[in-house]
BATOR-176715 format. One record per residue (C-alpha): residue number from 1; x, y, z. Coordinates in pm, 1 decimal. Example, Ala and Ser with C-alpha at 12.3 -4.5 7.8 and 13.67 -1.06 7.14 Angstrom:
% residues 2
+-----+----------+----------+----------+
| num |       xx |       yy |       zz |
+-----+----------+----------+----------+
|   1 |   1230.0 |   -450.0 |    780.0 |
|   2 |   1367.0 |   -106.0 |    714.0 |
+-----+----------+----------+----------+
% end
This chain:
% residues 372
+-----+----------+----------+----------+
| num |       xx |       yy |       zz |
+-----+----------+----------+----------+
|   1 |   -940.1 |   1776.8 |   1004.2 |
|   2 |   -791.9 |   1434.3 |   1084.0 |
|   3 |   -929.6 |   1213.0 |   1329.5 |
|   4 |   -765.5 |    855.3 |   1433.7 |
|   5 |   -891.1 |    568.9 |   1629.2 |
|   6 |   -480.0 |    456.7 |   1659.6 |
|   7 |   -317.2 |    769.7 |   1723.5 |
|   8 |   -264.7 |   1117.1 |   1638.4 |
|   9 |    -32.0 |   1099.9 |   1365.0 |
|  10 |    239.2 |   1328.6 |   1478.6 |
|  11 |    577.2 |   1165.8 |   1372.4 |
|  12 |    670.2 |   1291.3 |   1756.4 |
|  13 |    385.6 |   1055.1 |   1932.1 |
|  14 |    402.3 |    684.2 |   1895.3 |
|  15 |    188.4 |    436.6 |   1931.1 |
|  16 |    112.2 |    340.7 |   2277.0 |
|  17 |    -97.6 |    118.1 |   2488.8 |
|  18 |   -376.4 |     38.4 |   2181.3 |
|  19 |   -235.5 |   -317.9 |   2147.7 |
|  20 |   -571.4 |   -537.5 |   2071.8 |
|  21 |   -774.1 |   -204.5 |   2042.2 |
|  22 |  -1130.0 |   -359.7 |   1863.0 |
|  23 |  -1295.5 |    -62.9 |   1687.5 |
|  24 |  -1639.7 |    -89.3 |   1545.6 |
|  25 |  -1792.6 |    214.3 |   1289.7 |
|  26 |  -2125.3 |    249.5 |   1127.5 |
|  27 |  -2082.7 |    366.9 |    771.9 |
|  28 |  -2357.5 |    441.7 |    524.7 |
|  29 |  -2392.2 |    274.6 |    183.3 |
|  30 |  -2570.1 |    -36.2 |     94.4 |
|  31 |  -2550.3 |   -309.9 |   -120.0 |
|  32 |  -2733.8 |   -253.1 |   -475.9 |
|  33 |  -2956.1 |   -527.5 |   -600.4 |
|  34 |  -2781.4 |   -566.1 |   -935.0 |
|  35 |  -2423.2 |   -549.6 |   -761.3 |
|  36 |  -2214.0 |   -908.3 |   -747.3 |
|  37 |  -2180.1 |  -1025.1 |   -428.8 |
|  38 |  -1874.2 |   -906.7 |   -179.8 |
|  39 |  -1653.0 |  -1125.9 |     48.8 |
|  40 |  -1264.0 |  -1036.2 |    -47.5 |
|  41 |  -1011.3 |  -1146.9 |    159.1 |
|  42 |   -622.0 |   -985.3 |     47.5 |
|  43 |   -321.3 |   -816.5 |    222.7 |
|  44 |   -163.8 |   -495.3 |    175.0 |
|  45 |    207.8 |   -423.3 |    229.2 |
|  46 |    428.1 |   -134.3 |    152.0 |
|  47 |    767.6 |    -25.7 |    137.5 |
|  48 |    981.0 |   -322.4 |     83.2 |
|  49 |   1329.3 |   -136.4 |     -4.2 |
|  50 |   1501.6 |   -420.8 |   -201.6 |
|  51 |   1843.6 |   -327.5 |   -176.5 |
|  52 |   2039.6 |   -604.7 |   -366.1 |
|  53 |   2237.3 |   -445.9 |   -569.2 |
|  54 |   2551.4 |   -612.6 |   -653.0 |
|  55 |   2732.9 |   -921.7 |   -638.0 |
|  56 |   2936.0 |   -778.7 |   -388.7 |
|  57 |   2644.4 |   -742.9 |   -155.3 |
|  58 |   2431.8 |   -470.2 |    -15.6 |
|  59 |   2461.9 |   -138.1 |    -70.3 |
|  60 |   2583.7 |    111.8 |    200.5 |
|  61 |   2325.7 |    130.4 |    491.9 |
|  62 |   2110.1 |   -147.8 |    366.0 |
|  63 |   2216.6 |   -380.0 |    675.7 |
|  64 |   2221.6 |   -139.0 |    938.0 |
|  65 |   1874.2 |    -75.2 |    831.9 |
|  66 |   1710.3 |   -410.0 |    811.1 |
|  67 |   1709.7 |   -390.7 |    417.9 |
|  68 |   1799.8 |   -739.5 |    394.6 |
|  69 |   1681.3 |  -1091.4 |    174.9 |
|  70 |   1632.5 |  -1238.9 |    513.3 |
|  71 |   1387.6 |   -991.7 |    616.1 |
|  72 |   1207.0 |   -960.6 |    310.2 |
|  73 |   1192.1 |  -1410.5 |    317.3 |
|  74 |   1054.7 |  -1404.2 |    675.3 |
|  75 |    817.9 |  -1148.8 |    523.4 |
|  76 |    689.1 |  -1394.2 |    260.6 |
|  77 |    705.2 |  -1684.5 |    474.4 |
|  78 |    428.8 |  -1479.2 |    703.9 |
|  79 |    226.5 |  -1420.1 |    424.3 |
|  80 |    227.4 |  -1723.7 |    274.3 |
|  81 |    127.5 |  -1859.9 |    614.1 |
|  82 |   -210.7 |  -1689.5 |    641.6 |
|  83 |   -463.5 |  -1910.2 |    501.0 |
|  84 |   -583.2 |  -2168.1 |    744.7 |
|  85 |   -528.1 |  -1936.9 |   1066.1 |
|  86 |   -805.6 |  -1751.5 |   1215.6 |
|  87 |   -865.5 |  -1385.9 |   1258.8 |
|  88 |   -768.6 |  -1321.3 |   1604.8 |
|  89 |  -1037.4 |  -1278.3 |   1896.2 |
|  90 |   -819.6 |  -1121.6 |   2099.8 |
|  91 |   -485.6 |   -942.1 |   2058.8 |
|  92 |   -264.6 |   -869.3 |   2378.6 |
|  93 |   -575.0 |  -1025.9 |   2601.1 |
|  94 |   -805.4 |   -738.5 |   2460.0 |
|  95 |  -1132.1 |   -838.9 |   2206.4 |
|  96 |  -1009.3 |   -755.3 |   1845.0 |
|  97 |  -1377.3 |   -632.9 |   1781.8 |
|  98 |  -1375.0 |   -790.3 |   1408.1 |
|  99 |  -1632.4 |   -898.8 |   1240.6 |
| 100 |  -1427.9 |  -1177.7 |   1145.5 |
| 101 |  -1327.1 |  -1285.2 |   1457.7 |
| 102 |  -1267.5 |  -1689.4 |   1510.2 |
| 103 |  -1325.4 |  -1745.8 |   1142.3 |
| 104 |  -1046.2 |  -1917.6 |    937.5 |
| 105 |   -841.0 |  -1704.6 |    710.4 |
| 106 |   -940.5 |  -1752.9 |    343.6 |
| 107 |   -675.3 |  -1781.3 |     58.9 |
| 108 |   -620.8 |  -1383.6 |    -37.7 |
| 109 |   -685.2 |  -1286.2 |   -364.2 |
| 110 |   -378.8 |  -1103.1 |   -380.3 |
| 111 |    -83.9 |   -896.6 |   -229.4 |
| 112 |   -142.1 |   -525.5 |   -296.2 |
| 113 |    159.3 |   -315.4 |   -255.7 |
| 114 |    162.3 |     37.5 |   -172.8 |
| 115 |    528.3 |    162.7 |   -317.7 |
| 116 |    878.8 |    177.7 |   -243.7 |
| 117 |    963.6 |   -173.0 |   -409.8 |
| 118 |   1310.9 |    -78.5 |   -456.3 |
| 119 |   1546.7 |     87.3 |   -201.2 |
| 120 |   1613.4 |    353.5 |   -470.0 |
| 121 |   1472.1 |    203.3 |   -859.3 |
| 122 |   1814.1 |     83.7 |   -943.7 |
| 123 |   1995.1 |    378.0 |   -872.5 |
| 124 |   2306.4 |    258.5 |   -761.4 |
| 125 |   2383.3 |     17.0 |  -1087.1 |
| 126 |   2622.9 |    300.7 |  -1271.8 |
| 127 |   2513.5 |    181.8 |  -1591.4 |
| 128 |   2185.8 |    201.3 |  -1771.3 |
| 129 |   2089.5 |   -160.3 |  -1768.3 |
| 130 |   1888.8 |   -383.7 |  -1528.0 |
| 131 |   1849.5 |   -253.1 |  -1216.6 |
| 132 |   1944.9 |   -523.5 |  -1010.5 |
| 133 |   1696.2 |   -380.6 |   -679.4 |
| 134 |   1413.2 |   -446.6 |   -982.4 |
| 135 |   1587.3 |   -817.5 |  -1002.8 |
| 136 |   1584.2 |   -843.9 |   -619.3 |
| 137 |   1200.6 |   -733.6 |   -581.6 |
| 138 |   1098.4 |   -983.9 |   -857.1 |
| 139 |   1314.8 |  -1278.0 |   -689.4 |
| 140 |   1061.6 |  -1235.7 |   -411.2 |
| 141 |    753.3 |  -1090.9 |   -469.9 |
| 142 |    648.9 |  -1244.4 |   -777.6 |
| 143 |    336.4 |  -1516.5 |   -771.0 |
| 144 |    552.1 |  -1807.6 |   -713.7 |
| 145 |    577.4 |  -2163.1 |   -558.0 |
| 146 |    797.1 |  -2277.2 |   -311.7 |
| 147 |    903.6 |  -2074.9 |     69.5 |
| 148 |   1127.8 |  -1813.3 |   -164.2 |
| 149 |    802.1 |  -1642.2 |   -356.3 |
| 150 |    490.8 |  -1483.8 |   -274.7 |
| 151 |    200.4 |  -1765.8 |   -341.9 |
| 152 |    -56.7 |  -1472.4 |   -437.9 |
| 153 |    -95.1 |  -1253.3 |   -763.5 |
| 154 |    103.6 |   -975.4 |   -678.5 |
| 155 |    -58.7 |   -598.4 |   -777.5 |
| 156 |    239.3 |   -315.1 |   -787.0 |
| 157 |    251.7 |     -5.1 |   -658.3 |
| 158 |    553.1 |    218.8 |   -645.9 |
| 159 |    666.3 |    505.3 |   -454.6 |
| 160 |    900.4 |    787.4 |   -422.0 |
| 161 |   1237.1 |    584.7 |   -407.4 |
| 162 |   1107.1 |    407.3 |   -706.8 |
| 163 |   1057.4 |    701.5 |   -893.2 |
| 164 |   1260.8 |   1004.3 |   -748.1 |
| 165 |   1601.0 |    841.3 |   -851.1 |
| 166 |   1776.4 |   1013.0 |  -1160.0 |
| 167 |   2005.2 |    833.7 |  -1396.8 |
| 168 |   2325.2 |    948.5 |  -1568.3 |
| 169 |   2312.1 |   1206.3 |  -1821.2 |
| 170 |   2114.0 |   1170.7 |  -2088.3 |
| 171 |   1962.1 |    917.3 |  -1957.1 |
| 172 |   1770.2 |   1079.7 |  -1634.1 |
| 173 |   1419.1 |    870.7 |  -1674.2 |
| 174 |   1603.7 |    517.0 |  -1699.6 |
| 175 |   1527.8 |    383.2 |  -1385.3 |
| 176 |   1148.7 |    512.2 |  -1305.2 |
| 177 |   1095.3 |    438.8 |  -1675.9 |
| 178 |   1212.4 |     99.3 |  -1630.8 |
| 179 |   1002.7 |     78.4 |  -1299.9 |
| 180 |    681.9 |    183.8 |  -1470.6 |
| 181 |    719.8 |    -49.8 |  -1786.1 |
| 182 |    731.1 |   -327.9 |  -1512.5 |
| 183 |    395.6 |   -217.4 |  -1361.3 |
| 184 |    285.4 |   -205.4 |  -1723.3 |
| 185 |    422.6 |   -529.3 |  -1857.9 |
| 186 |    240.9 |   -692.5 |  -1532.4 |
| 187 |    -91.8 |   -535.4 |  -1517.2 |
| 188 |   -199.3 |   -366.2 |  -1898.3 |
| 189 |   -367.0 |   -623.8 |  -2110.7 |
| 190 |   -473.2 |   -588.4 |  -2474.6 |
| 191 |   -573.9 |   -790.0 |  -2750.5 |
| 192 |   -244.9 |   -873.6 |  -2807.2 |
| 193 |   -112.4 |   -929.1 |  -2497.7 |
| 194 |   -184.3 |  -1118.1 |  -2151.2 |
| 195 |    -22.3 |   -966.4 |  -1839.8 |
| 196 |     85.2 |  -1197.9 |  -1531.8 |
| 197 |   -195.4 |  -1000.5 |  -1331.0 |
| 198 |   -431.5 |   -844.1 |  -1575.7 |
| 199 |   -642.1 |   -560.1 |  -1443.3 |
| 200 |   -970.9 |   -448.6 |  -1596.3 |
| 201 |   -843.4 |    -72.1 |  -1671.2 |
| 202 |   -498.5 |     80.7 |  -1707.0 |
| 203 |   -392.1 |    452.1 |  -1756.7 |
| 204 |    -75.1 |    434.3 |  -1959.4 |
| 205 |    -24.7 |    845.0 |  -1888.8 |
| 206 |    -42.9 |    764.1 |  -1493.0 |
| 207 |     44.1 |    372.9 |  -1486.7 |
| 208 |   -287.3 |    394.5 |  -1207.3 |
| 209 |   -504.4 |     82.3 |  -1247.3 |
| 210 |   -811.6 |    -32.8 |  -1139.6 |
| 211 |  -1010.9 |   -389.3 |  -1112.8 |
| 212 |  -1286.4 |   -577.0 |   -944.6 |
| 213 |  -1298.2 |   -838.5 |   -685.5 |
| 214 |  -1687.7 |   -928.0 |   -696.0 |
| 215 |  -1832.4 |   -630.2 |   -624.0 |
| 216 |  -1559.2 |   -483.3 |   -486.6 |
| 217 |  -1354.7 |   -219.8 |   -680.3 |
| 218 |  -1033.6 |   -123.8 |   -617.6 |
| 219 |   -816.9 |    112.7 |   -757.4 |
| 220 |   -416.7 |    146.5 |   -741.6 |
| 221 |   -304.7 |    527.5 |   -773.1 |
| 222 |     67.5 |    507.1 |   -718.1 |
| 223 |    282.2 |    746.3 |   -577.2 |
| 224 |    -78.2 |    932.8 |   -497.8 |
| 225 |   -347.2 |   1023.1 |   -713.2 |
| 226 |   -286.6 |   1347.3 |   -897.8 |
| 227 |     98.9 |   1246.6 |   -915.4 |
| 228 |    280.9 |   1548.4 |  -1174.6 |
| 229 |    643.0 |   1444.2 |  -1027.2 |
| 230 |    971.9 |   1381.5 |  -1236.8 |
| 231 |    744.0 |   1407.0 |  -1568.7 |
| 232 |    443.6 |   1192.1 |  -1426.7 |
| 233 |    115.7 |   1276.2 |  -1543.2 |
| 234 |   -160.5 |   1311.8 |  -1347.2 |
| 235 |   -437.5 |   1038.4 |  -1316.6 |
| 236 |   -739.9 |   1227.2 |  -1173.3 |
| 237 |   -871.7 |   1260.3 |  -1516.5 |
| 238 |   -860.8 |    910.1 |  -1523.8 |
| 239 |   -964.0 |    854.2 |  -1218.5 |
| 240 |  -1263.3 |   1065.3 |  -1241.4 |
| 241 |  -1378.5 |    811.7 |  -1538.5 |
| 242 |  -1308.6 |    514.3 |  -1400.9 |
| 243 |  -1489.8 |    592.5 |  -1053.1 |
| 244 |  -1781.2 |    681.0 |  -1282.3 |
| 245 |  -1774.2 |    391.5 |  -1475.2 |
| 246 |  -1718.2 |    139.8 |  -1252.4 |
| 247 |  -1854.4 |    260.0 |   -896.4 |
| 248 |  -2139.1 |    483.3 |   -972.8 |
| 249 |  -2397.7 |    232.9 |   -848.8 |
| 250 |  -2255.3 |    291.8 |   -481.7 |
| 251 |  -2008.3 |    -24.0 |   -467.5 |
| 252 |  -1723.4 |      5.4 |   -179.2 |
| 253 |  -1393.2 |    108.0 |   -325.1 |
| 254 |  -1083.1 |     61.5 |   -168.9 |
| 255 |   -769.0 |    255.9 |   -297.8 |
| 256 |   -396.7 |    224.9 |   -274.1 |
| 257 |   -122.7 |    468.1 |   -267.7 |
| 258 |    214.3 |    553.1 |   -104.2 |
| 259 |    168.2 |    912.6 |     61.7 |
| 260 |    -45.4 |    960.5 |    324.7 |
| 261 |   -202.8 |   1221.2 |    542.3 |
| 262 |     28.3 |   1119.3 |    839.8 |
| 263 |    261.6 |   1405.7 |    938.2 |
| 264 |    564.0 |   1240.0 |    763.8 |
| 265 |    368.0 |   1227.8 |    443.0 |
| 266 |    263.6 |   1625.8 |    482.4 |
| 267 |    563.7 |   1750.0 |    654.4 |
| 268 |    670.9 |   2084.2 |    537.6 |
| 269 |   1041.3 |   2239.9 |    552.9 |
| 270 |   1120.9 |   2398.3 |    901.6 |
| 271 |   1352.1 |   2734.8 |    832.9 |
| 272 |   1430.6 |   2745.5 |   1199.8 |
| 273 |   1490.2 |   2399.2 |   1250.3 |
| 274 |   1614.0 |   2350.4 |    912.8 |
| 275 |   1474.3 |   2035.3 |    820.1 |
| 276 |   1123.3 |   1862.4 |    705.9 |
| 277 |    913.6 |   1823.8 |   1026.8 |
| 278 |    502.1 |   1896.1 |   1066.6 |
| 279 |    599.7 |   2207.4 |   1266.6 |
| 280 |    719.0 |   2430.9 |   1016.5 |
| 281 |    519.1 |   2625.7 |    761.2 |
| 282 |    753.1 |   2639.9 |    435.0 |
| 283 |    727.1 |   2407.9 |     85.1 |
| 284 |    572.4 |   2072.3 |    137.4 |
| 285 |    858.4 |   1767.3 |    130.1 |
| 286 |    630.6 |   1517.6 |    -30.8 |
| 287 |    270.0 |   1646.4 |   -166.7 |
| 288 |     49.1 |   1972.5 |   -101.2 |
| 289 |   -244.2 |   2056.1 |     53.7 |
| 290 |   -400.4 |   2142.0 |   -260.9 |
| 291 |   -294.0 |   1771.2 |   -424.0 |
| 292 |   -478.8 |   1635.4 |   -123.8 |
| 293 |   -784.4 |   1863.8 |   -151.3 |
| 294 |   -795.5 |   1775.8 |   -534.9 |
| 295 |   -771.5 |   1371.0 |   -448.9 |
| 296 |  -1055.9 |   1387.4 |   -178.9 |
| 297 |  -1277.1 |   1636.9 |   -423.1 |
| 298 |  -1259.3 |   1354.7 |   -708.8 |
| 299 |  -1383.0 |   1095.7 |   -454.3 |
| 300 |  -1675.4 |   1271.6 |   -303.0 |
| 301 |  -2007.6 |   1074.9 |   -348.0 |
| 302 |  -1848.9 |    755.6 |   -388.0 |
| 303 |  -1839.2 |    482.8 |   -137.7 |
| 304 |  -1470.8 |    479.4 |    -39.7 |
| 305 |  -1434.5 |    231.1 |    215.7 |
| 306 |  -1055.9 |    249.5 |    271.1 |
| 307 |   -772.1 |    394.6 |    172.5 |
| 308 |   -392.9 |    182.0 |    246.3 |
| 309 |    -65.2 |    387.7 |    212.1 |
| 310 |    312.8 |    332.7 |    320.7 |
| 311 |    611.7 |    562.3 |    322.6 |
| 312 |    619.0 |    617.1 |    700.0 |
| 313 |    783.2 |    283.2 |    772.6 |
| 314 |    800.7 |    207.4 |   1160.9 |
| 315 |    479.0 |    263.5 |   1329.6 |
| 316 |    109.0 |    134.2 |   1228.7 |
| 317 |   -162.2 |    382.6 |   1186.6 |
| 318 |   -561.5 |    398.3 |   1156.9 |
| 319 |   -663.7 |    707.6 |   1122.8 |
| 320 |   -915.4 |    939.4 |    918.4 |
| 321 |   -882.6 |   1227.4 |    684.5 |
| 322 |  -1227.1 |   1380.4 |    661.4 |
| 323 |  -1453.8 |   1104.6 |    589.5 |
| 324 |  -1189.7 |    882.8 |    471.9 |
| 325 |  -1087.2 |    565.3 |    657.8 |
| 326 |   -703.4 |    598.5 |    644.1 |
| 327 |   -448.3 |    242.0 |    734.7 |
| 328 |    -76.9 |    205.1 |    752.8 |
| 329 |    114.4 |   -115.5 |    856.4 |
| 330 |    482.8 |   -131.2 |    898.5 |
| 331 |    722.5 |   -159.1 |    641.2 |
| 332 |    730.4 |   -468.7 |    450.6 |
| 333 |   1124.7 |   -504.0 |    555.1 |
| 334 |   1034.3 |   -461.8 |    921.0 |
| 335 |    763.4 |   -750.1 |    872.7 |
| 336 |    463.5 |   -539.6 |    842.7 |
| 337 |     96.0 |   -598.1 |    646.5 |
| 338 |   -212.8 |   -532.1 |    646.2 |
| 339 |   -468.5 |   -835.8 |    641.9 |
| 340 |   -848.6 |   -674.5 |    505.8 |
| 341 |  -1168.2 |   -840.0 |    442.3 |
| 342 |  -1402.5 |   -706.0 |    294.6 |
| 343 |  -1814.4 |   -769.7 |    257.7 |
| 344 |  -2150.3 |   -623.7 |    192.2 |
| 345 |  -2170.9 |   -607.8 |    589.8 |
| 346 |  -1831.0 |   -502.9 |    684.3 |
| 347 |  -1446.8 |   -409.8 |    639.5 |
| 348 |  -1228.1 |   -600.2 |    861.4 |
| 349 |   -824.8 |   -493.0 |    882.1 |
| 350 |   -576.1 |   -653.6 |   1104.4 |
| 351 |   -221.1 |   -518.6 |   1122.3 |
| 352 |     31.3 |   -797.3 |   1194.1 |
| 353 |    413.4 |   -865.1 |   1150.0 |
| 354 |    668.2 |  -1124.7 |   1073.4 |
| 355 |    843.3 |  -1213.9 |   1388.4 |
| 356 |   1155.3 |  -1491.0 |   1446.0 |
| 357 |   1349.8 |  -1668.0 |   1182.4 |
| 358 |   1064.6 |  -1884.5 |   1035.9 |
| 359 |    815.7 |  -1534.3 |    999.5 |
| 360 |    579.3 |  -1624.3 |   1241.2 |
| 361 |    266.0 |  -1411.8 |   1241.0 |
| 362 |    167.1 |  -1188.3 |   1524.0 |
| 363 |   -164.5 |   -988.7 |   1523.4 |
| 364 |    -63.7 |   -617.7 |   1689.4 |
| 365 |   -372.3 |   -393.3 |   1624.9 |
| 366 |   -740.8 |   -458.1 |   1463.2 |
| 367 |  -1008.6 |   -236.5 |   1299.9 |
| 368 |  -1380.8 |   -299.4 |   1192.0 |
| 369 |  -1629.2 |   -119.8 |   1064.2 |
| 370 |  -2008.8 |   -235.1 |    975.8 |
| 371 |  -2230.7 |   -128.0 |    693.8 |
| 372 |  -2549.5 |    -23.4 |    724.8 |
+-----+----------+----------+----------+
% end
């Protein structure tokens, strides 16, 4: 059963009348004495859809959909401008309910991405070579200086747009291999190689990985935990071992992936309407109920305080799947992001958008959960 403090996640029910809604929930899980302290601020975003594929300009429909470099630069300006601003006390004249309300926003530890960093994995490049969409993503969302680069370490996640596109025969796996290699080269460390954003535990089979910020454990699950699409290897055995090794002491865990439990992520084939929607009873479009159940089963018994995802572009979502609190901002190319703070005492999530030519930050919705 899915409960939802912002909306019932149906594709037909738009978010309305909830701007500035401040929510406070109580969650179990106390801090063990041996755990490192926790005060981690980070940004989550999703669905960048880097779309610049040739010197001739954008791919068809990218301009009309807003998947432009100008929109990405506005997004980057908004994220870079967060430190030193204040966690909102009110949103649209209503109390935000945030535990951090009024406090200065600390410099984020990193930007975590929830998939679809490219529009189609470089698949509009005719010959197997460096995908220009990946180059476009790198030119903006790799840690750098100046107004055209993100100013924080970036933890990369992939989605269906990155992994579903086949290359020209006999190189069917070219584009997804290129994207997976990029993730590995960005995060997997060894005695011979130190990546730009090293993580503590990397699974070379699934490209899932995990790291810690103090006593907070974070896990990137790519398209979804247990993915076996297009030759992927399920990361659930790795996740089982990772949580047992790093989170068995009850410390809070935050998860990231591309698919969620909203109506778009869980839509199925509707034979009568001849489309995928949330009313049909046919084959699932993105991931199956059994796959969702398998992921939940691995998480059972751990102190998972939130899961962040992407995939749906247009709406802010904060909802529940069973005991799991789930969050989804608007797409990055639409300006969306979530600013998150986790301490031993609370989880704060405020959703924001980049607005105007200069990427002004506008906070739109807030969620807070206190821990016992």
